[in-house]
C-alpha positions as CSV (number, residue, x, y, z in Angstrom):
1,M,115.0,-42.4,-92.1
2,S,114.6,-39.9,-94.8
3,K,114.8,-41.3,-98.4
4,I,115.9,-37.9,-99.5
5,K,118.7,-37.6,-97.1
6,A,119.9,-41.3,-98.0
7,F,119.8,-40.1,-101.9
8,A,121.7,-36.9,-101.3
9,L,124.3,-38.8,-99.1
10,E,124.8,-41.4,-101.7
11,K,125.4,-38.7,-104.5
12,I,127.9,-36.8,-102.2
13,V,129.8,-39.9,-101.3
14,K,129.8,-41.1,-104.8
15,W,131.1,-37.8,-106.0
16,L,133.8,-37.8,-103.3
17,L,135.0,-41.4,-103.6
18,G,133.9,-42.4,-107.1
19,G,130.9,-44.3,-108.0
20,E,132.7,-47.8,-108.6
21,L,134.6,-47.7,-105.3
22,F,131.4,-46.6,-103.3
23,Q,129.5,-49.4,-105.0
24,G,132.0,-51.8,-103.9
25,I,132.0,-50.7,-100.4
26,K,128.2,-50.8,-100.4
27,E,128.3,-54.4,-101.6
28,I,130.8,-55.3,-98.7
29,V,128.5,-53.7,-96.2
30,D,125.4,-55.3,-97.6
31,G,127.1,-58.6,-97.4
32,L,127.7,-58.2,-93.9
33,M,124.3,-56.6,-92.8
34,D,122.7,-59.8,-91.9
35,A,125.7,-61.8,-90.6
36,N,125.4,-63.1,-87.1
37,I,128.4,-61.5,-85.5
38,P,128.7,-58.6,-83.2
39,S,128.6,-54.9,-84.8
40,A,132.0,-54.1,-83.9
41,E,133.5,-57.1,-85.5
42,K,131.3,-56.4,-88.7
43,R,132.6,-52.8,-88.9
44,N,136.3,-54.1,-88.5
45,L,135.8,-56.7,-91.2
46,A,134.0,-54.3,-93.5
47,F,136.8,-51.7,-93.1
48,R,139.6,-54.4,-93.8
49,K,137.9,-55.6,-96.9
50,A,137.2,-51.8,-98.0
51,Q,140.8,-51.1,-97.6
52,V,141.7,-53.7,-100.1
53,I,139.5,-52.1,-102.8
54,A,140.2,-48.5,-101.7
55,A,144.0,-48.9,-101.3
56,G,144.7,-45.3,-102.3
57,A,141.9,-43.7,-100.4
58,A,142.5,-42.1,-96.9
59,S,141.1,-44.2,-94.0
60,F,138.8,-41.4,-93.0
61,M,137.1,-41.7,-96.5
62,V,136.8,-45.4,-96.1
63,N,135.1,-44.8,-92.8
64,L,132.9,-42.2,-94.3
65,A,131.8,-44.7,-97.1
66,I,131.0,-47.3,-94.7
67,E,129.0,-45.2,-92.6
68,A,127.0,-43.9,-95.5
69,A,126.8,-47.3,-96.9
70,V,125.1,-48.5,-93.6
71,Y,122.8,-45.5,-93.4
72,I,121.7,-45.8,-97.0
73,L,120.9,-49.5,-96.8
74,K,119.1,-49.2,-93.6
75,A,117.0,-46.4,-95.3
76,K,116.3,-48.6,-98.2
77,Q,115.3,-51.6,-96.1
78,S,112.9,-49.5,-93.9
79,S,111.5,-48.0,-97.0
80,L,110.7,-51.6,-98.3
81,E,109.3,-52.6,-94.9
82,E,106.9,-49.7,-95.1
83,K,105.4,-50.9,-98.2
């Protein structure tokens, strides 16, 4: 995964949603990354939790933030594994 793409994506989503909101969603996703539950269940749980903190945001924006958070966190994780 490209660190440059992850960096750019993070900046764009922060701009669209707001930095604090996106940080909260990233924390939700990060907390579920290593959970021993099926991916679909992780995604549904992340979406439900994110909707609580992003009450005024459209659901497609919450979905975007979750997908971006997964990509960014995986990019950071693979970057650490390469070192």
